[in-house]
C-alpha positions as CSV (number, residue, x, y, z in Angstrom):
1,M,-52.1,-10.1,106.4
2,R,-53.0,-13.8,106.6
3,A,-53.3,-15.0,103.1
4,G,-56.9,-15.9,102.2
5,G,-58.2,-15.0,105.7
6,L,-61.3,-12.9,106.3
7,V,-59.9,-10.3,108.5
8,D,-56.8,-8.7,109.9
9,V,-56.7,-7.3,113.4
10,V,-56.3,-3.6,113.3
11,G,-56.7,-3.1,117.1
12,T,-56.8,-5.5,120.0
13,R,-58.5,-5.5,123.3
14,A,-56.0,-5.1,126.2
15,N,-56.0,-3.9,129.8
16,A,-54.3,-0.6,130.4
17,P,-51.1,-0.8,132.4
18,G,-51.9,-1.4,136.0
19,A,-55.6,-2.0,135.4
20,P,-57.3,-4.9,137.0
21,A,-57.7,-8.1,135.0
22,P,-60.9,-9.7,136.2
23,W,-60.7,-12.5,133.7
24,A,-57.2,-13.6,134.5
25,E,-58.4,-16.1,137.1
26,F,-61.0,-17.5,134.8
27,G,-58.3,-18.0,132.2
28,R,-56.0,-19.8,134.6
29,Q,-58.8,-22.1,135.7
30,L,-59.8,-22.8,132.1
31,R,-56.3,-23.8,131.3
32,R,-56.1,-26.0,134.4
33,W,-59.3,-27.8,133.5
34,R,-58.3,-28.2,129.8
35,Q,-55.0,-29.7,130.7
36,R,-56.6,-32.0,133.2
37,A,-59.0,-33.2,130.5
38,G,-56.0,-33.8,128.2
39,L,-57.2,-31.6,125.4
40,T,-55.5,-29.0,123.2
41,Q,-56.9,-25.5,122.7
42,A,-58.0,-26.5,119.2
43,Q,-59.9,-29.6,120.5
44,V,-61.7,-27.5,123.1
45,G,-62.5,-24.9,120.5
46,T,-64.0,-27.5,118.1
47,R,-66.2,-28.9,120.9
48,V,-67.7,-25.5,121.8
49,G,-67.8,-24.0,118.3
50,Y,-64.9,-21.6,118.4
51,D,-61.5,-21.2,116.8
52,H,-58.4,-22.2,118.9
53,S,-57.4,-18.5,119.0
54,A,-60.5,-17.7,120.9
55,I,-59.6,-20.3,123.6
56,S,-56.1,-18.9,123.7
57,K,-57.5,-15.4,124.4
58,L,-59.8,-16.8,127.1
59,E,-56.9,-18.5,128.8
60,G,-54.9,-15.4,128.7
61,G,-57.6,-13.4,130.4
62,R,-58.0,-11.1,127.3
63,R,-61.5,-12.1,126.5
64,E,-64.8,-12.4,128.4
65,P,-66.8,-15.4,127.6
66,S,-70.6,-15.3,127.3
67,P,-72.7,-17.0,130.0
68,R,-73.6,-19.7,127.4
69,L,-70.0,-20.3,126.5
70,A,-68.9,-20.5,130.2
71,R,-71.6,-23.1,130.8
72,H,-70.5,-25.1,127.7
73,L,-66.9,-25.0,128.7
74,D,-67.7,-26.2,132.2
75,E,-69.7,-29.1,130.7
76,V,-67.1,-30.1,128.1
77,L,-64.3,-30.1,130.5
78,G,-66.2,-31.9,133.3
79,A,-65.6,-29.1,135.8
80,G,-68.8,-29.9,137.7
81,G,-69.7,-26.2,138.1
82,E,-66.4,-25.1,139.5
83,L,-65.4,-23.2,136.3
84,L,-68.8,-21.7,136.1
85,A,-68.5,-20.4,139.6
86,V,-65.1,-18.8,138.7
87,Y,-66.9,-17.2,135.7
88,T,-69.6,-15.8,138.0
89,A,-67.1,-14.3,140.4
90,S,-65.0,-12.8,137.6
91,R,-68.1,-11.2,136.0
92,R,-69.0,-9.6,139.3
93,E,-65.5,-8.2,139.7
94,D,-65.6,-6.9,136.1
95,A,-68.9,-5.1,136.7
96,D,-67.5,-3.6,139.9
97,T,-64.4,-2.2,138.2
98,A,-65.8,-1.2,134.8
99,P,-66.0,2.5,133.9
100,R,-69.5,3.9,134.5
101,A,-71.5,5.9,132.1
102,A,-73.0,9.3,133.0
103,G,-75.4,8.9,135.9
104,G,-73.5,6.0,137.3
105,A,-75.2,3.3,135.2
106,R,-73.8,1.3,132.3
107,P,-75.8,1.7,129.1
108,G,-78.0,-1.3,128.1
109,P,-76.0,-3.3,125.5
110,L,-77.0,-4.2,122.1
111,P,-76.8,-7.9,121.2
112,G,-73.2,-9.0,120.7
113,D,-71.8,-6.3,122.9
114,G,-68.9,-7.6,125.1
115,G,-67.2,-11.0,125.2
116,D,-68.5,-12.7,122.1
117,A,-68.0,-9.6,119.9
118,G,-64.2,-10.3,120.1
119,A,-61.5,-7.6,120.2
120,A,-62.5,-4.0,120.7
121,G,-60.4,-2.8,117.8
122,P,-62.0,-2.8,114.4
123,L,-61.4,-5.7,112.0
124,F,-61.4,-5.3,108.2
125,P,-61.9,-7.8,105.4
126,D,-59.1,-8.8,103.1
127,V,-58.9,-7.2,99.7
128,L,-59.7,-10.4,97.8
129,G,-63.3,-10.2,98.8
130,W,-63.7,-6.5,98.5
131,P,-66.4,-5.2,96.1
132,Y,-65.6,-2.2,94.0
133,R,-69.1,-1.4,92.8
134,L,-72.7,-1.7,94.1
135,P,-74.9,-3.6,93.8
136,S,-72.8,-6.5,95.0
137,H,-73.7,-9.8,96.5
138,G,-77.4,-8.9,96.5
139,L,-76.8,-5.5,98.2
140,E,-77.8,-2.2,96.7
141,C,-76.6,1.2,97.8
142,P,-78.7,2.4,100.8
143,L,-78.6,5.9,99.4
144,H,-78.9,5.4,95.6
145,D,-80.5,1.9,95.2
146,D,-79.3,0.2,92.0
147,E,-77.6,3.2,90.3
148,G,-74.2,1.5,90.2
149,C,-72.2,3.3,92.9
150,T,-68.4,3.0,93.2
151,V,-67.0,1.6,96.4
152,P,-63.7,3.2,97.6
153,A,-60.7,0.9,97.2
154,P,-59.5,-0.8,100.4
155,A,-56.5,1.6,100.8
156,D,-59.0,4.5,101.1
157,A,-61.8,2.5,102.7
158,L,-59.7,1.3,105.7
159,P,-58.9,4.7,107.2
160,A,-62.4,5.9,106.6
161,Y,-63.8,2.9,108.4
162,L,-61.4,3.2,111.3
163,A,-62.3,6.9,111.7
164,F,-66.0,6.0,111.6
165,C,-65.6,3.4,114.4
166,A,-63.5,5.6,116.6
167,S,-65.6,6.6,119.7
168,G,-65.7,10.2,120.8
169,L,-64.6,11.6,117.4
170,P,-66.7,13.3,114.7
171,A,-67.5,11.0,111.8
172,D,-68.2,11.5,108.1
173,T,-71.6,10.1,107.4
174,G,-71.7,11.1,103.8
175,S,-72.0,9.0,100.6
176,D,-68.4,7.7,100.6
177,T,-68.8,6.4,104.2
178,V,-72.2,4.8,103.2
179,H,-70.4,3.1,100.3
180,V,-67.6,1.9,102.5
181,L,-70.0,0.4,105.0
182,S,-72.0,-1.1,102.2
183,G,-68.9,-2.6,100.7
184,L,-67.9,-4.1,104.0
185,L,-71.4,-5.7,104.4
186,A,-71.2,-7.1,100.9
187,A,-67.7,-8.5,101.6
188,C,-69.0,-10.1,104.8
189,R,-71.9,-11.6,103.0
190,R,-69.6,-13.1,100.4
191,A,-67.3,-14.4,103.1
192,D,-70.2,-16.1,105.0
193,A,-71.4,-17.7,101.7
194,E,-68.0,-19.0,100.6
195,R,-66.2,-19.9,103.8
196,A,-67.1,-20.3,107.4
197,S,-64.9,-18.0,109.4
198,P,-65.4,-17.5,113.2
199,E,-64.2,-13.9,112.8
200,T,-66.9,-12.7,110.5
201,I,-69.4,-12.2,113.3
202,T,-66.9,-9.9,115.0
203,V,-66.5,-7.8,111.9
204,V,-70.3,-7.5,111.5
205,E,-71.2,-6.7,115.1
206,Q,-68.4,-4.2,115.5
207,A,-69.5,-2.3,112.4
208,L,-73.2,-2.5,113.5
209,H,-72.4,-1.1,117.0
210,A,-70.6,1.9,115.3
211,I,-73.6,2.4,112.9
212,V,-76.1,2.4,115.7
213,R,-73.9,4.8,117.7
214,R,-73.7,7.3,114.8
215,M,-77.4,7.1,113.9
216,E,-78.4,9.0,117.0
217,A,-77.2,12.3,115.4
218,L,-78.6,11.8,111.9
219,A,-81.8,12.9,110.2
220,G,-83.4,12.8,106.7
221,P,-82.0,10.7,103.9
222,S,-78.8,10.0,105.8
223,L,-80.7,8.5,108.7
224,R,-82.8,6.4,106.3
225,A,-79.6,5.1,104.6
226,F,-78.0,4.2,108.0
227,R,-81.2,2.5,109.2
228,R,-81.1,0.4,106.0
229,L,-77.4,-0.4,106.7
230,A,-78.3,-1.3,110.3
231,A,-81.0,-3.7,109.2
232,G,-78.7,-5.4,106.7
233,Y,-75.9,-5.8,109.3
234,A,-78.4,-7.1,111.9
235,Q,-79.9,-9.6,109.5
236,L,-76.4,-11.0,108.7
237,A,-75.5,-10.9,112.4
238,G,-78.6,-13.0,113.1
239,E,-77.6,-15.5,110.4
240,L,-74.1,-15.8,111.8
241,R,-75.3,-16.3,115.4
242,M,-77.8,-18.9,114.1
243,Q,-74.9,-20.8,112.4
244,R,-73.1,-20.9,115.7
245,G,-76.2,-22.4,117.4
246,Q,-76.8,-19.2,119.4
247,N,-80.4,-18.9,118.5
248,G,-81.3,-16.5,121.3
249,M,-78.7,-14.1,120.1
250,A,-79.8,-14.6,116.5
251,M,-83.4,-13.8,117.3
252,A,-82.3,-10.7,119.3
253,W,-80.4,-9.3,116.3
254,L,-83.2,-10.2,113.9
255,H,-85.8,-8.4,116.0
256,K,-83.6,-5.3,116.0
257,G,-83.1,-5.5,112.3
258,L,-86.8,-5.9,111.7
259,G,-87.5,-2.6,113.5
260,W,-84.8,-0.8,111.4
261,A,-86.1,-2.2,108.2
262,A,-89.7,-1.2,109.1
263,V,-88.8,2.5,109.7
264,S,-86.6,2.6,106.5
265,D,-89.4,1.1,104.4
266,G,-87.3,-1.9,103.5
267,I,-89.9,-4.4,102.3
268,G,-87.2,-6.8,100.9
269,M,-85.2,-6.6,104.1
270,R,-88.3,-7.2,106.3
271,A,-89.2,-10.3,104.3
272,T,-85.7,-11.6,104.4
273,I,-85.4,-11.1,108.2
274,L,-88.8,-12.7,108.8
275,Y,-87.6,-15.7,106.7
276,D,-84.6,-16.0,109.0
277,M,-86.8,-15.7,112.1
278,S,-89.0,-18.5,110.9
279,T,-85.9,-20.6,110.4
280,V,-84.7,-19.9,113.9
281,A,-88.1,-20.9,115.3
282,R,-88.0,-24.1,113.3
283,L,-84.5,-24.9,114.6
284,E,-86.0,-24.5,118.1
285,H,-88.7,-27.0,117.1
286,D,-91.3,-24.3,117.5
287,A,-93.6,-25.0,114.6
288,P,-96.4,-22.5,115.5
289,S,-93.9,-19.6,115.7
290,A,-92.2,-20.7,112.5
291,L,-95.6,-20.6,110.8
292,A,-96.5,-17.2,112.3
293,Y,-93.2,-15.7,111.0
294,A,-93.8,-17.3,107.6
295,R,-97.3,-15.7,107.3
296,A,-95.8,-12.4,108.3
297,I,-93.6,-12.5,105.2
298,R,-96.7,-12.5,103.0
299,A,-98.1,-9.5,105.1
300,A,-94.8,-7.6,104.7
301,G,-95.4,-7.4,100.9
302,P,-99.0,-8.1,100.1
303,G,-99.6,-8.8,96.4
304,L,-95.9,-9.3,95.7
305,R,-95.1,-12.6,94.0
306,W,-91.7,-13.0,95.4
307,T,-92.8,-12.6,99.0
308,A,-95.4,-15.3,98.2
309,V,-92.6,-17.6,97.1
310,A,-90.7,-17.0,100.4
311,A,-93.8,-17.3,102.5
312,D,-94.9,-20.5,100.9
313,L,-91.5,-22.2,101.3
314,C,-91.4,-21.1,105.0
315,E,-94.9,-22.3,105.6
316,A,-94.1,-25.6,103.9
317,R,-91.1,-26.1,106.3
318,A,-93.2,-25.2,109.3
319,H,-96.1,-27.5,108.4
320,A,-93.6,-30.4,107.8
321,L,-92.1,-29.8,111.3
322,G,-95.6,-29.9,112.7
323,G,-96.4,-33.2,110.9
324,D,-98.9,-31.8,108.5
325,A,-97.7,-33.4,105.3
326,P,-100.6,-32.5,103.0
327,E,-100.5,-28.8,103.9
328,S,-96.7,-28.8,103.5
329,R,-97.0,-30.3,100.0
330,R,-99.6,-27.7,99.1
331,H,-97.4,-24.8,100.0
332,L,-94.5,-26.4,98.1
333,A,-96.6,-26.6,95.0
334,R,-97.7,-23.0,95.4
335,A,-94.1,-21.8,95.8
336,R,-93.0,-23.6,92.6
337,T,-95.9,-22.1,90.7
338,A,-95.3,-18.6,92.0
339,L,-91.5,-18.8,91.2
340,S,-92.3,-19.8,87.6
341,R,-94.5,-16.8,87.2
342,L,-92.1,-14.2,88.4
343,E,-91.5,-11.3,86.0
344,E,-88.6,-8.8,85.8
345,R,-90.5,-6.2,87.9
346,D,-90.9,-8.9,90.7
347,L,-87.1,-9.6,90.7
348,T,-86.1,-6.0,91.3
349,G,-87.0,-6.6,95.0
350,A,-85.5,-10.1,95.1
351,R,-82.6,-10.6,92.7
352,W,-81.6,-13.7,94.6
353,L,-84.7,-15.5,93.1
354,H,-83.4,-15.0,89.6
355,G,-81.8,-17.9,87.7
356,A,-79.7,-20.5,89.4
357,S,-79.9,-18.9,92.9
358,G,-83.7,-19.0,92.7
359,E,-83.5,-22.7,91.7
360,V,-81.2,-23.3,94.7
361,Y,-83.6,-21.5,97.0
362,L,-86.7,-23.4,95.8
363,E,-85.2,-26.9,95.6
364,S,-83.3,-26.7,98.9
365,G,-86.4,-25.7,100.7
366,T,-88.4,-28.4,98.9
367,G,-85.8,-31.0,99.8
368,G,-85.7,-29.9,103.5
369,A,-89.5,-30.0,103.8
370,L,-89.9,-33.4,102.1
371,R,-87.0,-34.9,104.1
372,D,-88.7,-33.7,107.4
373,I,-91.9,-35.3,106.3
374,A,-90.2,-38.6,105.4
375,A,-88.4,-38.6,108.8
376,L,-91.6,-38.1,110.7
377,T,-93.8,-40.5,108.6
378,A,-91.4,-43.0,107.2
379,D,-92.7,-42.1,103.8
380,R,-90.0,-43.4,101.4
381,S,-91.6,-41.8,98.4
382,A,-91.3,-38.4,100.1
383,A,-87.6,-39.2,100.9
384,R,-86.9,-40.0,97.2
385,L,-88.6,-36.8,96.0
386,A,-86.5,-35.0,98.7
387,A,-83.3,-36.5,97.3
388,E,-84.2,-35.4,93.8
389,A,-84.8,-31.9,95.0
390,M,-81.5,-31.7,96.8
391,E,-79.7,-33.0,93.8
392,R,-81.2,-30.3,91.7
393,S,-80.2,-27.7,94.3
394,L,-76.6,-28.9,94.4
395,G,-76.5,-28.9,90.6
396,S,-77.4,-25.2,90.6
397,L,-75.2,-24.2,93.6
398,A,-71.8,-22.6,92.8
399,E,-68.8,-24.7,93.9
400,R,-67.3,-21.8,95.8
401,M,-70.3,-21.8,98.2
402,R,-68.6,-24.4,100.4
403,P,-70.7,-24.2,103.6
404,A,-74.0,-24.5,101.7
405,R,-72.6,-27.3,99.6
406,L,-71.6,-29.3,102.7
407,L,-75.0,-28.7,104.3
408,F,-77.0,-29.7,101.2
409,T,-74.7,-32.7,100.6
410,L,-75.4,-34.0,104.1
411,R,-79.1,-33.4,103.7
412,L,-79.0,-35.3,100.4
413,A,-77.4,-38.2,102.3
414,D,-80.0,-38.1,105.0
415,C,-82.7,-38.2,102.3
416,H,-81.2,-41.5,101.0
417,A,-81.2,-42.8,104.6
418,C,-84.8,-41.9,105.0
419,A,-85.5,-43.7,101.8
420,G,-84.0,-46.9,103.3
421,D,-80.7,-46.8,101.2
422,P,-77.8,-46.5,103.6
423,E,-75.2,-47.3,101.0
424,A,-76.3,-44.4,98.9
425,A,-76.3,-42.2,102.0
426,L,-72.7,-43.2,102.7
427,A,-71.6,-42.8,99.1
428,V,-72.8,-39.2,99.2
429,A,-71.6,-38.2,102.8
430,A,-68.3,-40.1,103.2
431,P,-66.3,-37.9,100.8
432,V,-67.2,-34.7,102.6
433,L,-67.1,-36.0,106.1
434,A,-63.7,-34.6,107.0
435,E,-64.4,-31.2,105.5
436,A,-67.8,-31.0,107.2
437,S,-66.3,-31.9,110.6
438,A,-63.6,-29.2,110.1
439,V,-66.1,-26.4,109.1
440,S,-68.3,-27.4,112.0
441,T,-71.1,-24.8,112.0
442,A,-74.1,-25.5,114.2
443,L,-76.3,-26.1,111.1
444,I,-73.8,-28.6,109.5
445,D,-73.3,-30.3,112.9
446,R,-77.1,-30.6,113.2
447,E,-77.4,-32.3,109.7
448,L,-74.4,-34.6,110.5
449,R,-75.8,-35.7,113.9
450,G,-79.2,-36.4,112.3
451,L,-77.7,-38.5,109.6
452,R,-75.5,-40.4,112.0
453,G,-78.4,-41.0,114.3
454,R,-80.6,-42.3,111.6
455,L,-77.9,-44.6,110.3
456,A,-77.2,-45.9,113.8
457,A,-80.8,-46.5,114.6
458,R,-81.3,-48.9,111.7
459,W,-78.0,-50.1,110.3
460,S,-75.3,-49.9,113.1
461,G,-74.5,-53.6,112.5
462,R,-73.0,-52.8,109.1
463,P,-69.2,-52.2,109.2
464,T,-69.4,-49.4,106.7
465,V,-72.1,-47.6,108.8
466,R,-70.1,-48.2,112.0
467,D,-67.0,-46.7,110.5
468,F,-69.0,-43.6,109.4
469,I,-70.7,-43.2,112.7
470,D,-67.5,-43.5,114.7
471,P,-64.4,-43.2,112.5
472,F,-62.2,-43.6,115.6
473,G,-63.4,-47.2,116.0
474,R,-64.8,-46.8,119.5
475,S,-67.4,-49.2,120.7
476,L,-71.0,-48.2,120.0
477,P,-74.0,-49.0,122.2
């Protein structure tokens, strides 16, 4: 086991002896273009958002890239379409030699099926992040809600999980299995919050595919529990794909999850998924869709105060993106008022709005909306208010939540830049620059690019700014 790592490989994808290897040629060409560009596997991985081990698997012909990744590799390596052409030919060969389902047609895949899902063998989290009781990390038992269920220890959970994932074998779908799958989901949520690992998405999507496969034979309370599990896994898969910048994949999983949440009567999960869908739309600069998803949050739980908080924050961000500062501020004020009036009965459906986590949720959303307003309107007072909100958010955020701390720190720096104070921006951002560059999720990269672009546009003549924009000392335009 790799100390401190998220997962250990229990099984690996490999061609059977004598079987064709359609991705071997793509791997050889990828290696040739990488060497021609003078880059290491780690350098290529950083530029396309993957770990170096993924690039190694691609070059060895042991992994199929997604169409988006193949295009990105072609662009990064300057292959001029040649690598993409090899990919197209390899994919055609793979389709011709793949085993066929009954009736001669391959079944329609769920999102994440195939290359980007990683190895075919199940992966399992390390014991350091394993929960021993539910609720854990905001997750209740899908069968027993908040009764306080025990999760089997890893030594017992691992064989149960492997048996559940095994295709063609009968599977136990009783309460112990539900608790194991819930524990796995809680462990993955914790891993996502505390450290950005490229393998988490593989764990989540492998488990989700197995859950969906098993749901076809279930009915009654068991079916409802597995639908709730499927919705939770799909929501996390959507978040993880969004963090990679794969917004189309993210939205595909979120749509699936929304359907499972609806048929399992999961109001909380529906609202959470709609929040993520509004975020994806906003990342795609689609303010009308972001606003529509935000309003759907309110409709998912009419009369509930906590859904009003979530809806108002999403609407505020959508209006800020669309340039409507007064309407954005109005929804921010409404969200703050609604959060202050939450009672214990409101928090049973949204425990993440209680205490420090609620403060982080409110202030980070407020800071993001006001920063967007300041960036669009050059309103320095809005930028200063945004900086104050981000400081409050960081003050309430646990130190172990490293990806969120990096994201919010860069956003705070950008607030200072929007307020016309580049030195304050650099003082905040420079100490975390190396870590932010190493973590390199799409969301962190987006904040860093925005900050660097804003600094370059106004203060590129300052040596301290130039060093931050390009630490390697290359000439800037």
